[in-house]
C-alpha positions in Angstrom: -28.9 -93.3 -40.7 -29.1 -93.0 -44.5 -32.6 -91.5 -44.2 -31.4 -89.0 -41.8 -28.5 -88.1 -44.1 -30.8 -87.7 -47.1 -33.2 -85.6 -45.1 -30.4 -83.2 -44.1 -29.1 -83.0 -47.7 -32.6 -82.2 -49.0 -33.0 -79.6 -46.3 -29.7 -78.0 -47.5 -30.1 -78.1 -51.3 -33.3 -76.1 -51.4 -32.0 -73.1 -49.5 -28.6 -73.4 -51.3 -30.2 -73.2 -54.8 -32.5 -70.4 -53.7 -29.8 -68.2 -52.1 -27.4 -68.9 -55.0 -29.7 -67.7 -57.7 -30.9 -64.7 -55.5 -27.2 -63.7 -55.0 -26.6 -64.1 -58.8 -29.6 -62.0 -59.6 -28.5 -59.2 -57.3 -25.0 -59.2 -58.7 -26.5 -59.2 -62.3 -28.7 -56.2 -61.4 -25.5 -54.4 -60.2 -23.9 -55.2 -63.5 -26.8 -53.7 -65.4 -26.8 -50.6 -63.3 -23.1 -50.1 -63.9 -23.3 -50.5 -67.7 -26.8 -49.2 -68.3 -25.5 -46.1 -70.2 -23.5 -48.4 -72.6 -26.5 -50.6 -73.3 -29.4 -48.3 -73.7 -30.1 -46.5 -77.0 -28.0 -48.7 -79.2 -30.8 -50.8 -80.7 -29.4 -54.1 -79.4 -31.3 -57.3 -80.3 -32.8 -59.3 -77.4 -30.5 -62.2 -78.1 -27.4 -60.0 -77.8 -28.5 -58.8 -74.4 -29.4 -62.3 -73.3 -26.0 -63.6 -74.4 -24.2 -60.7 -72.5 -26.3 -61.3 -69.4 -25.6 -65.1 -69.5 -21.9 -64.6 -69.7 -21.9 -61.9 -67.1 -23.9 -64.1 -64.7 -21.3 -66.8 -65.2 -18.5 -64.5 -64.1 -20.4 -63.7 -60.8 -20.4 -67.3 -59.7 -17.2 -66.8 -57.6 -19.0 -64.2 -55.5 -22.4 -65.8 -55.4 -21.2 -69.4 -54.5 -19.5 -68.6 -51.1 -22.4 -66.4 -50.1 -24.9 -69.1 -51.0 -22.9 -71.7 -49.1 -22.7 -69.5 -45.9 -26.4 -68.5 -46.0 -27.8 -71.9 -46.8 -25.8 -73.7 -44.1 -27.0 -71.2 -41.5 -30.6 -71.6 -42.7 -30.4 -75.4 -42.8 -29.2 -75.9 -39.3 -31.2 -72.9 -38.1 -34.4 -74.5 -39.4 -33.4 -77.8 -37.8 -32.8 -76.1 -34.4 -36.0 -73.9 -34.6 -38.3 -76.9 -35.3 -36.5 -79.0 -32.5 -35.3 -81.5 -35.2 -31.7 -80.9 -34.2 -32.7 -81.7 -30.5 -34.4 -85.0 -31.7 -31.3 -85.9 -33.7 -29.0 -85.4 -30.7 -31.5 -87.3 -28.4 -31.2 -90.2 -30.8 -27.5 -90.4 -30.0 -26.3 -88.6 -33.2 -23.8 -85.9 -32.5 -23.6 -82.6 -34.4 -20.4 -83.6 -36.1 -22.0 -86.9 -37.3 -25.1 -84.9 -38.5 -22.9 -82.6 -40.4 -21.1 -85.5 -42.3 -23.4 -85.6 -45.3 -23.2 -81.8 -45.7 -19.4 -81.9 -45.3 -19.3 -84.3 -48.2 -21.6 -82.1 -50.1 -19.5 -79.0 -49.3 -16.3 -80.9 -50.5 -18.1 -81.8 -53.7 -19.2 -78.2 -54.3 -15.7 -77.0 -53.6 -14.2 -79.4 -56.2 -16.9 -78.3 -58.7 -16.0 -74.6 -57.8 -12.4 -75.2 -58.7 -13.3 -76.9 -62.0 -15.6 -74.1 -62.8 -13.0 -71.5 -61.9 -10.3 -73.2 -63.9 -12.1 -74.2 -67.1 -15.5 -72.4 -67.3 -14.7 -69.0 -65.8 -11.8 -68.1 -68.2 -14.1 -68.8 -71.2 -17.0 -66.8 -69.7 -14.6 -63.9 -69.0 -13.4 -64.1 -72.6 -16.9 -64.2 -74.1 -18.3 -61.5 -71.8 -15.3 -59.2 -72.1 -15.3 -59.4 -75.9 -19.0 -58.8 -76.2 -19.0 -56.0 -73.7 -16.2 -54.3 -75.6 -18.2 -54.6 -78.9 -21.3 -53.3 -77.3 -19.6 -50.3 -75.7 -17.8 -49.5 -79.0 -21.0 -49.6 -81.0 -22.5 -46.3 -82.2 -25.8 -45.4 -80.7 -28.9 -46.1 -82.7 -29.9 -43.4 -85.1 -32.4 -41.0 -83.5 -33.8 -38.1 -85.6 -35.2 -35.4 -83.4 -37.2 -32.4 -84.4 -35.3 -29.2 -85.2 -31.8 -30.8 -84.6 -29.2 -31.4 -87.3 -28.0 -35.0 -87.0 -24.6 -36.1 -88.3 -24.5 -39.7 -86.9 -24.5 -41.2 -90.4 -21.0 -40.7 -91.9 -21.0 -38.3 -94.8 -24.5 -36.9 -94.2 -26.2 -34.3 -92.1 -30.0 -34.8 -91.6 -32.6 -32.3 -90.4 -36.3 -32.9 -89.7 -38.4 -29.9 -88.9 -41.4 -31.9 -87.6 -42.2 -35.5 -86.9 -45.8 -36.7 -86.9 -47.2 -39.0 -84.2 -46.9 -42.1 -86.4 -43.1 -41.8 -86.2 -42.7 -42.1 -90.0 -44.1 -39.0 -91.5 -41.8 -36.0 -91.4 -42.0 -32.3 -92.6 -39.4 -29.8 -93.7 -36.6 -32.2 -94.5 -33.0 -31.1 -95.2 -30.3 -33.6 -96.3 -26.7 -32.4 -96.8 -24.5 -34.9 -98.7 -20.7 -34.8 -98.0 -19.9 -38.2 -99.5 -18.2 -36.7 -102.6 -15.2 -35.7 -100.5 -14.3 -33.0 -103.0 -15.8 -30.0 -101.3 -18.8 -29.8 -103.6 -22.2 -29.0 -102.0 -25.1 -31.3 -102.4 -28.3 -30.4 -100.6 -31.8 -31.8 -100.8 -34.8 -29.9 -99.5 -38.3 -31.4 -99.2 -41.6 -30.3 -97.8 -42.8 -33.8 -96.9 -41.3 -37.2 -96.4 -41.6 -40.6 -94.9 -39.0 -42.8 -93.1 -39.1 -46.5 -93.5 -36.7 -49.4 -92.8 -35.8 -52.1 -95.2 -36.9 -55.7 -94.4 -33.5 -56.7 -93.3 -33.1 -53.3 -91.4 -29.8 -52.6 -93.1 -31.1 -49.5 -94.9 -33.2 -46.5 -93.9 -35.3 -45.2 -96.8 -36.3 -41.6 -97.1 -39.3 -41.2 -99.4 -39.4 -37.5 -100.2 -42.0 -35.4 -102.1 -42.3 -31.8 -103.3 -38.6 -30.8 -103.0 -35.4 -29.5 -104.7 -31.9 -30.8 -105.2 -29.1 -28.2 -105.1 -25.8 -29.3 -106.5 -22.5 -27.6 -107.2 -21.3 -28.2 -110.7 -18.3 -30.6 -111.2 -17.8 -29.9 -114.9 -14.9 -28.0 -116.4 -13.8 -24.7 -115.0 -15.5 -22.7 -117.8 -18.7 -24.6 -117.3 -18.5 -24.0 -113.5 -18.1 -20.3 -114.1 -21.2 -20.2 -116.4 -23.3 -22.6 -114.3 -21.8 -22.8 -110.8 -25.0 -24.2 -109.2 -27.8 -26.5 -110.3 -31.3 -26.8 -108.9 -33.5 -29.7 -109.7 -37.2 -29.9 -108.7 -38.7 -33.3 -108.0 -42.2 -34.6 -107.0 -41.0 -37.9 -105.7 -37.5 -39.1 -104.7 -36.1 -41.9 -102.6 -32.7 -41.8 -100.8 -31.2 -44.9 -99.1 -28.9 -44.7 -96.1 -26.7 -47.6 -95.2 -27.0 -48.5 -91.5 -24.4 -51.2 -91.4 -22.2 -48.9 -89.3 -24.8 -49.0 -86.6 -24.9 -52.8 -86.5 -23.0 -54.7 -83.8 -19.5 -55.7 -85.0 -18.1 -58.8 -83.3 -14.4 -58.7 -82.5 -11.9 -61.6 -82.8 -11.7 -63.2 -79.4 -8.1 -64.1 -79.9 -7.2 -60.4 -79.3 -8.3 -60.7 -75.7 -7.1 -64.2 -75.0 -3.8 -63.1 -73.5 -5.6 -61.3 -70.6 -4.9 -62.9 -67.2 -8.6 -63.3 -66.5 -9.0 -65.5 -69.6 -6.4 -68.1 -68.5 -6.6 -71.4 -66.5 -4.0 -72.6 -64.0 -1.6 -74.1 -66.5 -1.7 -71.0 -68.8 -1.2 -68.8 -65.8 1.8 -70.8 -64.6 3.4 -70.5 -68.0 2.6 -66.8 -68.3 4.0 -66.1 -64.8 7.3 -68.0 -65.6 7.6 -66.1 -68.8 7.0 -62.8 -67.0 9.6 -63.6 -64.3 12.3 -64.5 -66.9 11.4 -61.5 -69.1 11.4 -59.2 -66.1 14.8 -60.4 -65.0 16.3 -60.0 -68.5 14.7 -56.5 -68.7 16.4 -55.5 -65.5 19.8 -56.7 -66.7 19.3 -55.0 -70.1 18.3 -51.6 -68.5 21.2 -51.8 -66.0 23.8 -52.4 -68.8 22.3 -49.7 -70.9 22.5 -47.3 -68.0 26.1 -48.2 -67.2 27.0 -47.7 -70.9 25.1 -44.4 -71.0 26.6 -43.0 -67.8 30.4 -43.0 -68.4 31.0 -41.2 -65.1 30.7 -44.6 -63.4 34.1 -46.4 -63.6 33.8 -50.2 -63.2 36.5 -52.7 -62.5 36.1 -56.4 -63.2 36.9 -58.6 -60.2 35.9 -62.1 -60.9 32.1 -62.2 -60.9 31.6 -58.9 -59.0 31.7 -55.3 -59.9 33.6 -52.7 -57.8 32.5 -49.1 -58.2 35.2 -46.4 -58.4 35.4 -43.9 -55.5 36.4 -40.3 -55.4 40.0 -41.4 -54.4 40.3 -43.3 -57.7 40.0 -40.0 -59.7 43.2 -38.0 -59.6 43.4 -34.3 -60.6 45.7 -35.2 -63.4 43.0 -37.3 -65.0 40.2 -34.9 -64.3 38.5 -33.7 -67.5 38.0 -30.1 -66.2 41.6 -29.6 -64.9 43.0 -30.2 -68.4 40.8 -27.6 -70.1 40.5 -23.9 -70.2 39.0 -22.5 -67.0 36.9 -20.2 -69.1 35.0 -23.2 -70.4 34.1 -24.4 -66.9 30.5 -23.1 -67.1 30.0 -24.9 -70.5 31.2 -28.1 -69.0 29.0 -27.7 -65.9 25.9 -27.0 -68.0 26.7 -30.0 -70.2 27.1 -32.2 -67.1 23.8 -30.9 -65.6 21.9 -31.6 -68.9 23.5 -35.0 -69.0 22.4 -35.9 -65.5 18.9 -34.5 -66.1 18.6 -36.8 -69.1 19.7 -39.7 -67.0 17.2 -38.8 -64.3 14.3 -38.7 -66.8 15.5 -42.0 -68.3 15.6 -43.6 -64.8 12.1 -42.2 -64.1 10.8 -43.8 -67.3 12.5 -47.1 -66.4 11.1 -47.0 -62.9 7.5 -46.5 -64.2 8.0 -49.3 -66.7 9.2 -51.7 -64.0 6.3 -50.6 -61.8 3.8 -51.4 -64.5 5.4 -54.8 -65.3 5.4 -55.6 -61.6 1.7 -54.8 -61.2 0.9 -56.9 -64.2 2.9 -59.8 -62.8 1.1 -59.5 -59.5 -2.3 -59.6 -61.3 -1.3 -62.9 -62.9 -0.3 -64.3 -59.5 -3.5 -63.0 -57.9 -5.6 -64.7 -60.6 -3.6 -67.9 -60.1 -4.3 -68.0 -56.3 -7.9 -67.0 -56.9 -8.5 -70.4 -58.7 -7.9 -72.1 -55.3 -9.3 -69.5 -52.9 -12.8 -69.8 -54.4 -13.1 -73.6 -53.6 -11.5 -73.2 -50.2 -13.8 -70.3 -49.3 -16.9 -72.4 -50.0 -15.6 -75.0 -47.5 -14.5 -72.6 -44.8 -17.7 -70.6 -44.9 -19.7 -73.8 -44.6 -17.8 -74.6 -41.4 -18.7 -71.1 -40.2 -22.3 -71.2 -41.2 -23.4 -74.7 -40.1 -22.4 -74.5 -36.4 -23.6 -70.9 -36.4 -27.1 -72.0 -37.5 -27.1 -74.7 -34.9 -26.3 -72.1 -32.2 -28.8 -69.4 -33.1 -31.6 -71.9 -34.0 -33.4 -69.5 -36.3 -34.4 -70.4 -39.9 -35.8 -68.4 -42.8 -34.4 -65.2 -44.3 -34.4 -63.2 -41.1 -31.6 -63.6 -38.6 -29.6 -66.0 -41.0 -29.7 -63.4 -43.7 -28.4 -60.6 -41.4 -25.6 -62.8 -40.0 -24.5 -64.2 -43.3 -24.4 -60.8 -45.0 -22.3 -59.4 -42.1 -19.9 -62.3 -42.2 -19.6 -62.3 -46.0 -18.9 -58.6 -46.0 -16.1 -59.1 -43.5 -14.8 -62.0 -45.6 -15.0 -59.9 -48.8 -13.4 -56.9 -47.2 -10.4 -59.0 -46.0 -10.2 -60.6 -49.5 -10.2 -57.2 -51.2 -7.6 -55.8 -48.8 -5.3 -58.7 -49.3 -5.7 -58.5 -53.0 -4.9 -54.8 -53.0 -1.8 -55.3 -50.9 -0.6 -58.0 -53.4 -1.3 -55.8 -56.4 0.8 -53.0 -54.8 3.6 -55.5 -54.1 3.4 -55.1 -50.3 3.1 -58.9 -49.6 3.3 -62.0 -51.8 0.2 -63.4 -53.5 0.6 -66.6 -51.6 -0.1 -64.7 -48.4 -2.4 -61.8 -49.4 -4.9 -63.9 -51.2 -5.3 -66.3 -48.2 -5.8 -63.6 -45.5 -9.6 -64.0 -45.4 -9.3 -67.8 -45.2 -6.7 -67.6 -42.4 -9.0 -65.3 -40.4 -12.2 -67.3 -40.9 -10.7 -70.7 -40.3 -10.3 -70.2 -36.5 -13.8 -68.7 -36.5 -15.2 -71.9 -38.0 -13.3 -74.1 -35.6 -14.5 -71.9 -32.7 -18.1 -72.0 -33.9 -18.0 -75.8 -34.3 -16.6 -76.2 -30.8 -19.3 -74.0 -29.3 -22.1 -75.7 -31.2 -20.8 -79.1 -30.0 -21.1 -78.0 -26.4 -24.5 -76.3 -27.0 -23.0 -72.9 -25.9 -25.5 -70.1 -26.1 -23.2 -67.4 -27.3 -26.0 -65.5 -29.0 -28.3 -65.6 -26.0 -28.8 -62.4 -24.0 -29.5 -64.4 -20.8 -26.1 -66.1 -21.3 -24.3 -62.8 -21.3 -26.4 -61.5 -18.4 -25.4 -64.5 -16.4 -21.7 -63.9 -17.2 -21.9 -60.2 -16.2 -23.8 -61.0 -13.0 -21.3 -63.7 -12.1 -18.4 -61.3 -12.7 -20.0 -58.8 -10.4 -20.6 -61.4 -7.7 -17.0 -62.4 -8.0 -15.8 -58.8 -7.6 -18.1 -58.3 -4.7 -16.8 -61.4 -3.0 -13.2 -60.4 -3.5 -13.9 -56.9 -2.2 -15.7 -58.3 0.9 -12.8 -60.6 1.7 -10.3 -57.9 1.3 -12.3 -55.6 3.6 -12.5 -58.4 6.3 -8.8 -59.0 6.1 -8.0 -55.3 6.5 -10.3 -55.1 9.6 -8.6 -58.1 11.1 -5.2 -56.4 10.8 
């Protein structure tokens, strides 16, 4: 029995590893396609891109792991059924449930590892990836001097190159406008020829110019400027250094992003949710008290722990503000009241939007808290869907199993996204919305297991042909009996 169990485990681990890394690769390519505009043209080093891709691939594990579990379980039992190995196992007196025991234990182990990964590794990966992606997207594009175009990417300078030779270093008709003095003085350098090189540490760009002129506005005294307002200096050789540190990748402090809900584990999320709930409740009380104090037209009476609002009958004409004033001032009072109410309406709209934003943020924390558990449970549920499904279809490889697993996973993912969106909008609690997909697929897994145990051919065309022909025969028999009974009457 142990040899059989190890054989089934080995048959499972190969497809599981292959499908997991294939899914991870596909998701990583989607990530690159999404952020390609933010990565290209910035002169990023290979190790920076490798670090970003490594952290990004870690964040895709919650999507790749359930898909790999579903596809590999279908492939494993599909291969066993296709090569008649599953038939031999059953002929030896080993039931399907008993044959699934080693993989059930493996699925439980993977589910536990998935929870540990989601709780401890994933927040750190999100933090690293989010911080690095922010720095990369904020970085200025690499300096690119094009022919015939004025370039102002270097702060304080405008560069112009009339022509670039094929070697990429020799340039002609160079114009450099210097604005670094910040006093309005003009400083221009013109050169017929030049050469562009980078320093060894690539921190500076060196312009080696030849056969040119410097034009400078005088910064001497007023009288001197009136006599010599402009200076021109001819040079044969000149070097100008440009600091490129502003184009280097600047790494942000990770502590700035640590308060994001995606960078927290279960205990941190629990503390953050409790703090949000208390702060939200206090905010509601504060805003209500502020509104009551602001709107004096609401008269409140204290009655124990409750508040009784005044009605129209509580306001007598003698105490009415308008009745005790000159009727000629009615329109002034009315306009003041309308402006007052308009201010109250705008204030209430602001408070409502603030509460809506706080509520969505609280729901996002609750979603992330439930997601820590739904990942591990999803791996287990999809295994119980895929394993009996593979035993039923009895097809291995990447053909039919791939099609079925993709369709099932799309359905699972759509249900998950739908539930998450409903929770985010506050339609249902997170404890319900985040488990919709699991609640739908759990009966599917039980149904598949029951059908696989009885060797039901639910994916066989002949099976459905037999059902349809049986139904027609039954209808024909009922119709025949009904006609005979009518004739007898």
